[in-house]
MIMAR-441789 format. One record per residue (C-alpha): residue number from 1; residue in one letter; chain; x, y, z. Coordinates in Angstrom, 1 decimal. Example, Ala and Ser with C-alpha at 12.3 -4.5 7.8 and 13.67 -1.06 7.14 Angstrom:
2
{1; A; A; {12.3; -4.5; 7.8}}
{2; S; A; {13.7; -1.1; 7.1}}
***
This chain:
554
{1; X; A; {76.7; 21.4; -100.7}}
{2; X; A; {78.2; 20.4; -103.8}}
{3; X; A; {77.1; 22.5; -107.5}}
{4; X; A; {73.3; 21.0; -108.4}}
{5; X; A; {73.7; 19.9; -111.9}}
{6; X; A; {70.5; 20.7; -113.9}}
{7; X; A; {70.2; 17.5; -116.4}}
{8; X; A; {68.0; 17.8; -119.6}}
{9; X; A; {65.3; 14.7; -119.8}}
{10; X; A; {68.0; 12.5; -122.6}}
{11; X; A; {70.6; 13.2; -119.6}}
{12; X; A; {68.4; 12.2; -116.7}}
{13; X; A; {67.2; 8.9; -118.5}}
{14; X; A; {71.3; 7.9; -118.9}}
{15; X; A; {71.7; 8.7; -115.1}}
{16; X; A; {68.9; 6.1; -114.5}}
{17; X; A; {70.9; 4.1; -116.7}}
{18; X; A; {74.3; 4.1; -115.6}}
{19; X; A; {72.8; 4.0; -111.9}}
{20; X; A; {71.5; 0.8; -112.5}}
{21; X; A; {73.8; -0.9; -115.3}}
{22; X; A; {76.9; 0.3; -114.1}}
{23; X; A; {76.6; 1.1; -110.2}}
{24; X; A; {74.2; -1.9; -109.9}}
{25; X; A; {71.7; 0.2; -108.0}}
{26; X; A; {68.6; -2.0; -109.4}}
{27; X; A; {66.0; 0.2; -110.7}}
{28; X; A; {63.3; -0.8; -109.0}}
{29; X; A; {65.4; 0.3; -105.9}}
{30; X; A; {64.9; 3.7; -107.4}}
{31; X; A; {61.2; 3.6; -108.1}}
{32; X; A; {61.1; 2.4; -104.1}}
{33; X; A; {63.0; 5.4; -102.9}}
{34; X; A; {61.3; 7.8; -105.0}}
{35; X; A; {57.9; 7.1; -104.4}}
{36; X; A; {59.1; 7.1; -100.8}}
{37; X; A; {59.9; 10.7; -101.1}}
{38; X; A; {56.3; 11.5; -102.8}}
{39; X; A; {54.9; 10.0; -99.5}}
{40; X; A; {57.4; 11.9; -97.3}}
{41; X; A; {56.5; 15.4; -99.0}}
{42; X; A; {53.1; 14.3; -98.7}}
{43; X; A; {52.5; 13.6; -95.0}}
{44; X; A; {54.8; 17.0; -94.4}}
{45; X; A; {53.5; 19.3; -96.3}}
{46; X; A; {50.2; 18.2; -96.5}}
{47; X; A; {49.4; 17.0; -92.6}}
{48; X; A; {45.8; 17.5; -92.5}}
{49; X; A; {45.0; 15.3; -95.6}}
{50; X; A; {42.9; 12.1; -94.5}}
{51; X; A; {41.4; 11.7; -98.4}}
{52; X; A; {44.2; 11.2; -101.1}}
{53; X; A; {43.4; 10.6; -104.9}}
{54; X; A; {46.5; 9.3; -106.8}}
{55; X; A; {46.2; 9.7; -110.5}}
{56; X; A; {48.6; 7.0; -112.1}}
{57; X; A; {49.8; 6.3; -116.5}}
{58; X; A; {51.1; 3.3; -116.8}}
{59; X; A; {55.0; 4.6; -117.4}}
{60; X; A; {57.4; 4.5; -114.2}}
{61; X; A; {55.8; 8.1; -113.1}}
{62; X; A; {52.8; 5.8; -112.8}}
{63; X; A; {54.8; 3.5; -111.1}}
{64; X; A; {56.1; 5.9; -108.6}}
{65; X; A; {52.4; 6.8; -107.5}}
{66; X; A; {51.3; 3.2; -106.8}}
{67; X; A; {54.1; 3.0; -104.8}}
{68; X; A; {53.6; 6.2; -103.2}}
{69; X; A; {50.1; 5.1; -102.7}}
{70; X; A; {50.8; 1.7; -101.0}}
{71; X; A; {52.9; 3.5; -98.5}}
{72; X; A; {50.1; 6.2; -97.8}}
{73; X; A; {47.8; 3.8; -97.1}}
{74; X; A; {49.9; 1.5; -94.9}}
{75; X; A; {49.9; 5.1; -93.1}}
{76; X; A; {46.6; 4.6; -92.4}}
{77; X; A; {45.6; 7.2; -95.4}}
{78; X; A; {42.2; 6.8; -96.7}}
{79; X; A; {43.4; 6.0; -100.5}}
{80; X; A; {41.7; 6.3; -104.3}}
{81; X; A; {43.9; 5.0; -107.0}}
{82; X; A; {43.1; 5.6; -110.2}}
{83; X; A; {44.8; 4.1; -113.5}}
{84; X; A; {44.5; 5.3; -116.6}}
{85; X; A; {44.7; 2.3; -118.8}}
{86; X; A; {44.8; -1.1; -119.0}}
{87; X; A; {47.1; -3.2; -116.0}}
{88; X; A; {47.9; -5.4; -118.6}}
{89; X; A; {49.7; -2.8; -120.5}}
{90; X; A; {52.2; -2.3; -117.6}}
{91; X; A; {55.4; -3.5; -118.5}}
{92; X; A; {58.8; -3.5; -115.9}}
{93; X; A; {58.7; -1.7; -112.6}}
{94; X; A; {55.8; 0.0; -113.4}}
{95; X; A; {54.2; -3.6; -113.4}}
{96; X; A; {56.1; -4.6; -110.1}}
{97; X; A; {54.5; -1.5; -108.7}}
{98; X; A; {50.9; -2.4; -109.6}}
{99; X; A; {51.5; -6.2; -108.5}}
{100; X; A; {52.5; -5.1; -105.2}}
{101; X; A; {49.5; -2.6; -104.9}}
{102; X; A; {46.8; -5.3; -105.7}}
{103; X; A; {48.8; -8.2; -103.8}}
{104; X; A; {47.0; -7.8; -101.2}}
{105; X; A; {44.6; -4.6; -102.0}}
{106; X; A; {45.7; -1.9; -100.4}}
{107; X; A; {43.3; 0.9; -101.0}}
{108; X; A; {40.1; 1.1; -103.5}}
{109; X; A; {41.3; 1.2; -106.9}}
{110; X; A; {39.6; 2.2; -109.8}}
{111; X; A; {40.6; 1.4; -114.0}}
{112; X; A; {39.8; 4.0; -116.0}}
{113; X; A; {39.8; 3.0; -119.7}}
{114; X; A; {38.2; 6.0; -121.4}}
{115; X; A; {37.1; 9.8; -120.8}}
{116; X; A; {33.4; 9.2; -120.0}}
{117; X; A; {34.6; 6.6; -117.2}}
{118; X; A; {35.7; 9.4; -115.2}}
{119; X; A; {32.4; 10.5; -114.3}}
{120; X; A; {31.7; 7.3; -112.1}}
{121; X; A; {34.7; 8.5; -109.9}}
{122; X; A; {33.5; 12.0; -109.4}}
{123; X; A; {33.8; 11.3; -105.5}}
{124; X; A; {37.5; 10.9; -106.3}}
{125; X; A; {37.7; 13.9; -106.1}}
{126; X; A; {36.3; 15.4; -102.9}}
{127; X; A; {39.9; 14.2; -101.6}}
{128; X; A; {42.3; 16.5; -99.5}}
{129; X; A; {45.0; 16.1; -101.7}}
{130; X; A; {46.0; 14.9; -105.2}}
{131; X; A; {48.9; 13.0; -106.4}}
{132; X; A; {49.1; 13.6; -109.9}}
{133; X; A; {51.6; 10.5; -111.2}}
{134; X; A; {50.1; 10.7; -114.9}}
{135; X; A; {53.2; 11.5; -117.0}}
{136; X; A; {56.7; 12.7; -115.9}}
{137; X; A; {60.2; 13.6; -117.0}}
{138; X; A; {59.6; 11.8; -120.5}}
{139; X; A; {56.7; 13.0; -121.7}}
{140; X; A; {56.7; 14.8; -125.1}}
{141; X; A; {53.8; 17.4; -125.2}}
{142; X; A; {50.7; 17.8; -125.4}}
{143; X; A; {48.6; 16.4; -123.1}}
{144; X; A; {45.6; 14.0; -125.0}}
{145; X; A; {43.6; 11.0; -124.5}}
{146; X; A; {43.2; 10.1; -121.0}}
{147; X; A; {45.5; 12.2; -119.4}}
{148; X; A; {44.0; 15.7; -121.0}}
{149; X; A; {40.5; 14.1; -119.8}}
{150; X; A; {42.1; 13.6; -116.3}}
{151; X; A; {42.8; 17.6; -116.7}}
{152; X; A; {39.1; 18.6; -118.0}}
{153; X; A; {38.1; 16.2; -114.9}}
{154; X; A; {39.9; 18.0; -112.5}}
{155; X; A; {38.8; 21.0; -113.4}}
{156; X; A; {35.0; 20.3; -113.5}}
{157; X; A; {35.3; 20.0; -109.8}}
{158; X; A; {32.8; 22.1; -108.3}}
{159; X; A; {34.7; 22.4; -104.6}}
{160; X; A; {34.8; 26.0; -102.9}}
{161; X; A; {38.7; 25.7; -103.0}}
{162; X; A; {40.4; 23.4; -105.4}}
{163; X; A; {42.1; 20.5; -104.0}}
{164; X; A; {45.9; 20.5; -103.4}}
{165; X; A; {47.7; 18.3; -105.7}}
{166; X; A; {51.2; 17.0; -105.2}}
{167; X; A; {53.0; 16.7; -108.7}}
{168; X; A; {55.4; 13.1; -108.7}}
{169; X; A; {58.5; 14.4; -111.0}}
{170; X; A; {56.7; 17.3; -112.8}}
{171; X; A; {53.2; 18.4; -113.1}}
{172; X; A; {51.5; 16.4; -116.1}}
{173; X; A; {51.9; 17.9; -119.5}}
{174; X; A; {55.3; 20.3; -118.3}}
{175; X; A; {57.8; 19.2; -120.8}}
{176; X; A; {60.9; 18.7; -118.7}}
{177; X; A; {63.3; 20.5; -120.7}}
{178; X; A; {61.2; 24.2; -121.4}}
{179; X; A; {63.4; 27.4; -120.1}}
{180; X; A; {59.9; 29.4; -120.2}}
{181; X; A; {58.3; 30.4; -117.3}}
{182; X; A; {55.0; 29.6; -118.9}}
{183; X; A; {53.8; 26.5; -120.4}}
{184; X; A; {53.2; 26.8; -124.1}}
{185; X; A; {50.3; 23.9; -124.2}}
{186; X; A; {48.4; 22.8; -121.3}}
{187; X; A; {49.8; 21.4; -117.7}}
{188; X; A; {47.9; 19.9; -114.5}}
{189; X; A; {48.1; 22.4; -111.8}}
{190; X; A; {50.2; 21.7; -108.7}}
{191; X; A; {51.0; 23.1; -105.3}}
{192; X; A; {53.8; 20.8; -104.5}}
{193; X; A; {56.4; 19.2; -106.7}}
{194; X; A; {59.0; 16.6; -105.9}}
{195; X; A; {61.4; 15.1; -108.4}}
{196; X; A; {64.2; 13.1; -108.0}}
{197; X; A; {67.9; 12.8; -108.0}}
{198; X; A; {68.6; 16.5; -110.5}}
{199; X; A; {66.2; 19.2; -111.4}}
{200; X; A; {65.5; 19.6; -115.2}}
{201; X; A; {65.4; 23.0; -116.9}}
{202; X; A; {61.5; 23.4; -116.1}}
{203; X; A; {62.2; 22.7; -112.4}}
{204; X; A; {64.0; 25.8; -112.2}}
{205; X; A; {62.9; 27.9; -115.1}}
{206; X; A; {58.8; 26.9; -115.1}}
{207; X; A; {56.0; 28.6; -113.0}}
{208; X; A; {55.4; 25.1; -111.7}}
{209; X; A; {53.0; 25.7; -109.3}}
{210; X; A; {49.8; 28.1; -108.4}}
{211; X; A; {51.7; 30.2; -106.1}}
{212; X; A; {55.5; 31.2; -105.6}}
{213; X; A; {55.7; 30.0; -102.3}}
{214; X; A; {54.7; 26.2; -103.0}}
{215; X; A; {57.7; 24.2; -102.9}}
{216; X; A; {59.6; 22.5; -105.6}}
{217; X; A; {61.8; 19.5; -103.8}}
{218; X; A; {64.5; 17.4; -105.6}}
{219; X; A; {64.6; 14.0; -103.6}}
{220; X; A; {67.9; 11.5; -104.0}}
{221; X; A; {67.1; 8.1; -104.8}}
{222; X; A; {70.0; 5.9; -105.0}}
{223; X; A; {72.3; 7.6; -108.3}}
{224; X; A; {76.0; 8.7; -107.1}}
{225; X; A; {77.2; 11.6; -108.1}}
{226; X; A; {78.9; 10.4; -110.7}}
{227; X; A; {76.2; 9.4; -112.4}}
{228; X; A; {74.9; 12.9; -112.7}}
{229; X; A; {76.6; 14.3; -115.7}}
{230; X; A; {75.3; 17.0; -117.6}}
{231; X; A; {76.4; 19.5; -121.1}}
{232; X; A; {73.6; 22.4; -120.3}}
{233; X; A; {76.5; 24.1; -118.2}}
{234; X; A; {73.5; 25.2; -115.8}}
{235; X; A; {73.4; 25.0; -112.5}}
{236; X; A; {71.3; 25.8; -109.1}}
{237; X; A; {72.4; 28.9; -107.4}}
{238; X; A; {71.3; 28.1; -103.9}}
{239; X; A; {74.5; 25.3; -104.0}}
{240; X; A; {76.6; 28.3; -103.7}}
{241; X; A; {75.3; 29.2; -99.7}}
{242; X; A; {77.5; 26.6; -98.7}}
{243; X; A; {80.0; 29.2; -99.0}}
{244; X; A; {78.1; 31.0; -96.2}}
{245; X; A; {78.0; 27.9; -93.9}}
{246; X; A; {81.8; 27.9; -93.0}}
{247; X; A; {82.6; 29.0; -89.8}}
{248; X; A; {84.5; 31.8; -89.3}}
{249; X; A; {88.4; 31.9; -87.8}}
{250; X; A; {88.3; 32.8; -84.1}}
{251; X; A; {91.0; 35.1; -84.5}}
{252; X; A; {89.2; 36.9; -87.3}}
{253; X; A; {89.5; 40.6; -87.3}}
{254; X; A; {87.1; 43.2; -89.4}}
{255; X; A; {90.3; 43.2; -91.8}}
{256; X; A; {89.8; 39.5; -92.4}}
{257; X; A; {86.3; 40.6; -94.5}}
{258; X; A; {87.3; 42.5; -97.1}}
{259; X; A; {86.3; 46.7; -97.3}}
{260; X; A; {83.3; 47.8; -99.5}}
{261; X; A; {83.7; 51.2; -101.7}}
{262; X; A; {80.2; 51.9; -102.4}}
{263; X; A; {80.0; 55.2; -104.7}}
{264; X; A; {76.5; 56.4; -105.9}}
{265; X; A; {73.8; 58.9; -105.2}}
{266; X; A; {72.5; 62.5; -106.3}}
{267; X; A; {71.2; 65.4; -104.0}}
{268; X; A; {70.9; 68.4; -105.4}}
{269; X; A; {68.2; 70.2; -107.9}}
{270; X; A; {68.0; 67.7; -110.2}}
{271; X; A; {66.4; 65.3; -107.2}}
{272; X; A; {67.6; 63.1; -104.5}}
{273; X; A; {68.9; 59.8; -105.2}}
{274; X; A; {71.1; 59.0; -102.1}}
{275; X; A; {68.8; 56.4; -100.2}}
{276; X; A; {70.3; 54.5; -103.0}}
{277; X; A; {74.1; 54.0; -102.1}}
{278; X; A; {72.9; 53.8; -98.6}}
{279; X; A; {71.3; 50.8; -99.3}}
{280; X; A; {73.8; 49.1; -100.9}}
{281; X; A; {75.9; 50.1; -98.5}}
{282; X; A; {73.6; 48.8; -95.5}}
{283; X; A; {73.5; 45.5; -97.5}}
{284; X; A; {76.9; 45.4; -98.0}}
{285; X; A; {77.6; 45.3; -93.8}}
{286; X; A; {74.8; 42.9; -93.4}}
{287; X; A; {76.4; 40.5; -95.8}}
{288; X; A; {79.5; 40.3; -93.6}}
{289; X; A; {81.9; 43.1; -95.6}}
{290; X; A; {84.5; 43.6; -92.3}}
{291; X; A; {84.2; 47.6; -93.7}}
{292; X; A; {82.1; 49.6; -96.1}}
{293; X; A; {82.3; 53.0; -97.0}}
{294; X; A; {79.9; 54.8; -99.1}}
{295; X; A; {81.4; 57.8; -100.9}}
{296; X; A; {78.5; 60.2; -102.4}}
{297; X; A; {78.4; 63.9; -103.8}}
{298; X; A; {78.6; 66.2; -100.6}}
{299; X; A; {74.9; 67.4; -100.6}}
{300; X; A; {73.9; 63.6; -99.9}}
{301; X; A; {76.6; 63.0; -97.2}}
{302; X; A; {73.8; 63.4; -94.2}}
{303; X; A; {71.5; 61.4; -95.9}}
{304; X; A; {74.3; 58.2; -96.4}}
{305; X; A; {75.3; 58.8; -93.0}}
{306; X; A; {72.2; 58.4; -91.2}}
{307; X; A; {71.5; 54.8; -92.5}}
{308; X; A; {73.9; 53.0; -89.6}}
{309; X; A; {76.6; 54.6; -87.2}}
{310; X; A; {78.6; 51.8; -88.2}}
{311; X; A; {78.9; 52.9; -92.0}}
{312; X; A; {82.0; 55.2; -92.9}}
{313; X; A; {81.7; 57.9; -95.7}}
{314; X; A; {83.5; 60.0; -97.6}}
{315; X; A; {82.0; 63.3; -99.4}}
{316; X; A; {82.9; 63.9; -103.2}}
{317; X; A; {82.9; 66.9; -104.6}}
{318; X; A; {79.5; 67.6; -106.6}}
{319; X; A; {77.7; 69.9; -109.3}}
{320; X; A; {75.5; 72.5; -109.2}}
{321; X; A; {72.8; 70.1; -109.8}}
{322; X; A; {74.3; 67.6; -107.2}}
{323; X; A; {75.7; 64.8; -109.3}}
{324; X; A; {79.1; 63.8; -108.8}}
{325; X; A; {81.9; 66.0; -110.2}}
{326; X; A; {84.9; 65.3; -112.4}}
{327; X; A; {87.2; 67.0; -110.4}}
{328; X; A; {87.5; 63.7; -108.0}}
{329; X; A; {89.4; 62.2; -110.7}}
{330; X; A; {91.8; 64.0; -109.4}}
{331; X; A; {95.0; 61.8; -108.4}}
{332; X; A; {95.6; 62.1; -105.3}}
{333; X; A; {91.4; 62.4; -104.3}}
{334; X; A; {91.3; 58.9; -106.7}}
{335; X; A; {94.1; 57.6; -104.1}}
{336; X; A; {92.2; 58.4; -101.2}}
{337; X; A; {89.2; 57.3; -102.4}}
{338; X; A; {90.6; 53.8; -103.4}}
{339; X; A; {93.1; 53.6; -100.8}}
{340; X; A; {92.2; 49.9; -98.6}}
{341; X; A; {89.4; 49.2; -100.8}}
{342; X; A; {88.8; 45.4; -101.8}}
{343; X; A; {85.5; 45.9; -103.9}}
{344; X; A; {84.1; 48.9; -105.8}}
{345; X; A; {80.2; 48.8; -106.0}}
{346; X; A; {79.1; 51.5; -108.4}}
{347; X; A; {76.0; 53.1; -109.9}}
{348; X; A; {73.2; 53.0; -107.2}}
{349; X; A; {71.4; 56.5; -107.7}}
{350; X; A; {74.5; 57.7; -109.7}}
{351; X; A; {72.9; 60.2; -112.4}}
{352; X; A; {74.5; 60.4; -115.7}}
{353; X; A; {75.4; 63.9; -116.0}}
{354; X; A; {78.2; 64.7; -118.3}}
{355; X; A; {80.5; 65.4; -115.5}}
{356; X; A; {79.7; 61.8; -113.8}}
{357; X; A; {80.0; 59.8; -117.0}}
{358; X; A; {83.6; 61.3; -116.9}}
{359; X; A; {83.9; 60.0; -113.3}}
{360; X; A; {82.8; 56.9; -113.7}}
{361; X; A; {84.6; 55.8; -117.0}}
{362; X; A; {88.1; 57.1; -115.7}}
{363; X; A; {87.5; 55.8; -112.2}}
{364; X; A; {86.9; 52.5; -114.0}}
{365; X; A; {89.6; 52.4; -116.2}}
{366; X; A; {91.8; 53.3; -113.3}}
{367; X; A; {91.6; 50.8; -110.7}}
{368; X; A; {91.4; 47.1; -111.0}}
{369; X; A; {89.3; 46.4; -108.2}}
{370; X; A; {86.9; 43.9; -108.3}}
{371; X; A; {84.2; 45.8; -109.4}}
{372; X; A; {80.0; 45.0; -109.6}}
{373; X; A; {78.2; 47.7; -111.6}}
{374; X; A; {74.7; 48.4; -111.5}}
{375; X; A; {72.1; 50.8; -112.4}}
{376; X; A; {73.2; 54.1; -114.2}}
{377; X; A; {76.7; 53.2; -114.3}}
{378; X; A; {75.5; 50.1; -116.5}}
{379; X; A; {73.8; 52.7; -118.9}}
{380; X; A; {76.7; 54.8; -119.0}}
{381; X; A; {78.5; 51.1; -120.2}}
{382; X; A; {76.4; 50.6; -122.2}}
{383; X; A; {76.7; 54.0; -124.5}}
{384; X; A; {80.9; 53.0; -124.4}}
{385; X; A; {80.7; 49.6; -125.4}}
{386; X; A; {84.6; 50.6; -125.9}}
{387; X; A; {85.1; 50.8; -122.9}}
{388; X; A; {83.5; 47.6; -121.6}}
{389; X; A; {86.0; 45.8; -123.7}}
{390; X; A; {88.8; 47.1; -122.3}}
{391; X; A; {88.0; 46.6; -118.6}}
{392; X; A; {87.1; 43.3; -119.5}}
{393; X; A; {90.4; 43.1; -121.4}}
{394; X; A; {92.1; 43.5; -117.9}}
{395; X; A; {92.6; 40.0; -117.2}}
{396; X; A; {92.0; 38.7; -113.8}}
{397; X; A; {89.7; 41.5; -112.6}}
{398; X; A; {86.2; 40.3; -111.8}}
{399; X; A; {83.7; 42.4; -113.4}}
{400; X; A; {79.9; 42.0; -112.6}}
{401; X; A; {76.8; 43.5; -114.2}}
{402; X; A; {73.5; 43.3; -112.9}}
{403; X; A; {71.5; 44.7; -115.4}}
{404; X; A; {67.4; 44.7; -114.8}}
{405; X; A; {65.5; 43.8; -118.3}}
{406; X; A; {65.6; 47.4; -119.6}}
{407; X; A; {69.1; 47.7; -119.1}}
{408; X; A; {70.5; 44.3; -120.5}}
{409; X; A; {68.3; 45.3; -123.6}}
{410; X; A; {70.6; 48.9; -123.7}}
{411; X; A; {73.9; 46.8; -122.9}}
{412; X; A; {73.0; 44.2; -125.3}}
{413; X; A; {71.7; 46.7; -128.3}}
{414; X; A; {68.4; 44.7; -128.2}}
{415; X; A; {65.1; 45.0; -127.3}}
{416; X; A; {63.3; 43.8; -124.1}}
{417; X; A; {60.9; 41.8; -126.3}}
{418; X; A; {64.5; 39.9; -127.5}}
{419; X; A; {65.6; 39.4; -124.1}}
{420; X; A; {62.7; 38.3; -122.5}}
{421; X; A; {62.5; 35.5; -125.4}}
{422; X; A; {66.0; 33.7; -125.0}}
{423; X; A; {67.1; 35.0; -121.6}}
{424; X; A; {69.4; 32.3; -121.1}}
{425; X; A; {71.2; 32.1; -124.1}}
{426; X; A; {71.8; 35.4; -124.4}}
{427; X; A; {73.3; 36.2; -120.8}}
{428; X; A; {75.2; 33.3; -121.3}}
{429; X; A; {76.8; 35.1; -124.5}}
{430; X; A; {77.2; 38.6; -123.4}}
{431; X; A; {79.1; 37.0; -120.2}}
{432; X; A; {81.6; 35.2; -122.1}}
{433; X; A; {81.8; 37.6; -125.0}}
{434; X; A; {82.7; 40.4; -122.3}}
{435; X; A; {84.6; 38.7; -119.9}}
{436; X; A; {82.4; 39.3; -116.8}}
{437; X; A; {79.6; 38.1; -114.5}}
{438; X; A; {76.4; 38.6; -115.7}}
{439; X; A; {73.4; 39.0; -113.0}}
{440; X; A; {70.0; 39.5; -115.3}}
{441; X; A; {67.3; 39.9; -112.9}}
{442; X; A; {64.2; 39.3; -112.9}}
{443; X; A; {61.8; 36.2; -112.4}}
{444; X; A; {64.5; 33.3; -112.0}}
{445; X; A; {67.3; 35.8; -112.3}}
{446; X; A; {70.2; 34.3; -114.0}}
{447; X; A; {74.1; 34.4; -112.9}}
{448; X; A; {76.0; 34.0; -116.3}}
{449; X; A; {79.5; 33.3; -116.2}}
{450; X; A; {82.5; 34.0; -118.2}}
{451; X; A; {83.4; 30.5; -119.1}}
{452; X; A; {79.9; 29.5; -120.2}}
{453; X; A; {78.2; 28.0; -117.1}}
{454; X; A; {75.0; 29.7; -115.9}}
{455; X; A; {73.1; 29.4; -112.4}}
{456; X; A; {69.6; 29.5; -112.2}}
{457; X; A; {68.2; 31.6; -108.8}}
{458; X; A; {65.1; 30.3; -108.1}}
{459; X; A; {64.2; 32.4; -104.8}}
{460; X; A; {62.3; 35.8; -104.7}}
{461; X; A; {58.8; 37.1; -105.0}}
{462; X; A; {56.6; 40.1; -106.6}}
{463; X; A; {57.2; 41.5; -103.0}}
{464; X; A; {60.4; 42.6; -104.5}}
{465; X; A; {58.9; 44.6; -107.5}}
{466; X; A; {59.6; 47.8; -105.3}}
{467; X; A; {62.3; 50.5; -105.8}}
{468; X; A; {65.6; 49.7; -104.0}}
{469; X; A; {65.4; 45.5; -104.2}}
{470; X; A; {68.5; 46.2; -106.8}}
{471; X; A; {70.5; 48.5; -104.3}}
{472; X; A; {70.3; 45.8; -101.8}}
{473; X; A; {71.5; 43.4; -104.0}}
{474; X; A; {74.3; 45.6; -105.7}}
{475; X; A; {75.5; 45.4; -102.0}}
{476; X; A; {75.3; 42.0; -101.2}}
{477; X; A; {77.0; 40.6; -104.4}}
{478; X; A; {79.8; 43.3; -103.2}}
{479; X; A; {79.4; 42.2; -99.7}}
{480; X; A; {80.4; 38.8; -100.2}}
{481; X; A; {82.8; 39.3; -102.7}}
{482; X; A; {85.0; 41.2; -100.4}}
{483; X; A; {84.8; 38.2; -97.9}}
{484; X; A; {86.2; 35.4; -100.8}}
{485; X; A; {87.6; 37.3; -103.5}}
{486; X; A; {89.6; 33.6; -104.4}}
{487; X; A; {85.5; 32.2; -105.2}}
{488; X; A; {84.0; 35.0; -107.0}}
{489; X; A; {81.6; 32.9; -109.1}}
{490; X; A; {80.1; 31.6; -106.1}}
{491; X; A; {80.0; 34.4; -103.9}}
{492; X; A; {77.4; 36.0; -106.5}}
{493; X; A; {75.7; 32.9; -106.8}}
{494; X; A; {75.1; 32.8; -102.7}}
{495; X; A; {74.5; 36.9; -102.6}}
{496; X; A; {71.6; 36.8; -105.5}}
{497; X; A; {69.9; 33.2; -104.0}}
{498; X; A; {70.2; 34.8; -99.8}}
{499; X; A; {69.1; 38.1; -101.7}}
{500; X; A; {65.5; 36.4; -102.8}}
{501; X; A; {65.4; 34.1; -99.8}}
{502; X; A; {65.4; 37.1; -96.9}}
{503; X; A; {62.5; 38.4; -99.3}}
{504; X; A; {60.8; 34.8; -99.3}}
{505; X; A; {60.8; 34.9; -95.1}}
{506; X; A; {60.3; 38.7; -95.0}}
{507; X; A; {57.0; 37.8; -97.2}}
{508; X; A; {56.3; 34.8; -95.4}}
{509; X; A; {55.7; 36.6; -92.1}}
{510; X; A; {54.1; 39.8; -93.6}}
{511; X; A; {52.1; 40.9; -97.2}}
{512; X; A; {53.6; 40.9; -100.5}}
{513; X; A; {52.1; 44.4; -101.0}}
{514; X; A; {53.4; 46.5; -98.1}}
{515; X; A; {56.9; 45.2; -98.1}}
{516; X; A; {59.9; 47.6; -98.5}}
{517; X; A; {62.9; 46.6; -99.9}}
{518; X; A; {64.8; 47.0; -96.5}}
{519; X; A; {62.3; 45.2; -94.5}}
{520; X; A; {64.0; 42.0; -96.3}}
{521; X; A; {67.2; 42.9; -94.2}}
{522; X; A; {65.5; 42.2; -90.9}}
{523; X; A; {65.3; 38.4; -92.6}}
{524; X; A; {68.9; 37.8; -94.1}}
{525; X; A; {70.2; 36.2; -90.9}}
{526; X; A; {67.8; 33.6; -91.2}}
{527; X; A; {68.1; 33.2; -94.6}}
{528; X; A; {72.0; 32.8; -93.6}}
{529; X; A; {71.3; 30.3; -91.5}}
{530; X; A; {68.8; 27.9; -93.5}}
{531; X; A; {69.9; 24.6; -95.0}}
{532; X; A; {68.4; 24.3; -98.4}}
{533; X; A; {69.2; 20.3; -97.9}}
{534; X; A; {67.5; 18.4; -95.4}}
{535; X; A; {68.8; 15.8; -93.2}}
{536; X; A; {67.3; 13.5; -95.3}}
{537; X; A; {69.0; 14.6; -98.6}}
{538; X; A; {65.7; 16.5; -100.1}}
{539; X; A; {67.0; 20.0; -101.6}}
{540; X; A; {64.1; 22.6; -101.4}}
{541; X; A; {64.9; 24.6; -104.8}}
{542; X; A; {61.8; 27.1; -104.2}}
{543; X; A; {59.4; 27.1; -100.7}}
{544; X; A; {60.1; 26.6; -97.5}}
{545; X; A; {59.6; 23.3; -95.5}}
{546; X; A; {56.2; 23.2; -93.8}}
{547; X; A; {58.1; 23.1; -90.5}}
{548; X; A; {59.2; 26.6; -89.1}}
{549; X; A; {61.7; 24.3; -87.1}}
{550; X; A; {63.3; 23.8; -90.4}}
{551; X; A; {63.6; 27.1; -91.5}}
{552; X; A; {66.7; 28.4; -89.4}}
{553; X; A; {68.2; 25.4; -88.3}}
{554; X; A; {71.7; 25.6; -88.9}}
***
């Protein structure tokens, strides 16, 4: 699967125009394909829906809705279509869609000319599914007039359970170019979203649906790849999983897939964090690394070794309170520690004792291994910005930093509020300036690359808000880097996507409250086998298909 570019609203309009004018695809054919996608998702995701109400505006988004209404009615569903505005004002493809819907009359049709007329159609709220096709990508907020009245009308429903809503292109009111999680103005709710050709920023950044597990789907409608062009330097992280779908060579051996060295942990009077490097090491093994060694303070060794018999371990000299000691910087010790390793993962459970700081800075300075830097190793770097600059100057060395919001604030010398208010550009700028790959964790994790590209991850859920999730991600990133050293950007993106997808599968099978970080590892094999692009070309940005057979169909 090639990289999926994220397009602005203006770029999407150019794409449609180029598709028609340069590649000769009639715009009405694009609308027919869009309508078919809407009808397909309606049937597949809401198979019990028999009564469907379609809300149509006067633009092309409304035209998509009208054609979808005709298709659903032809399938035998009871469809009611509400056109908001005068039919005589319809133009172009929307006018053709109206003509096909009404000649002959395909379903019950009502024309809504004013807000008070909506009360005459309250029976339309008693549907099993509502299609929101009022306004789409070209809309400029806020909602007003009939569209706002329609939102109030839906909100006035007395049904004990809200009627599910399938949004055509975007939930009406959402600005397509928004990069925030929440809308600043009133918007329509949605329980599924189907958009066309390519996602817009709102599709990957916005909380468009009522629940995290509800689907956001991108459907191809006929635009060739050459027409899908963007200057945003934004991509969808899920595309990178193509890297993990390639079969392994039959003659491969454990040496073919790299050797990950995980360093971290404390165990002693200062407390115990031996589980953190153990989880990172376990995740690296599960990700497919050929060999994994966990190097931890000697007192923590039994805890780390117990995680799996396949894990190799190395005891490190420890201070009296159980931290990694500076004595491990001896030339012989460092040589033994790094010999044969292909990727370093450092930070989980590390602590920040003075001796551990000396060890960490000395190790990072003395090796050219690709490194995944997390947790306390990030905090050590945040206090030593000159060191970070020196590490990045080593040329082609891959450095991956995986901060959460607080760690990012320390690295960037900003407040968490400042980071949160402009996550995208701060992550992009930091990665470019420091020559690193930055994984800014959180809802919609960002993977910012040194060349300015940013991939947005759309998997993951609130069950991951527990200790250990970040340690697993560190291990997954290191494990995939070990296997794909020539393609580090996609390796990191795939790791982030699969980490969230495994947790989504686990939460779907269990419960958000009781899920432990390590529970998701049991679902990692299913995540590896999941294809986000279905046979019909539809791509699942968020959520999972209604059919269980599609979840793990290779």
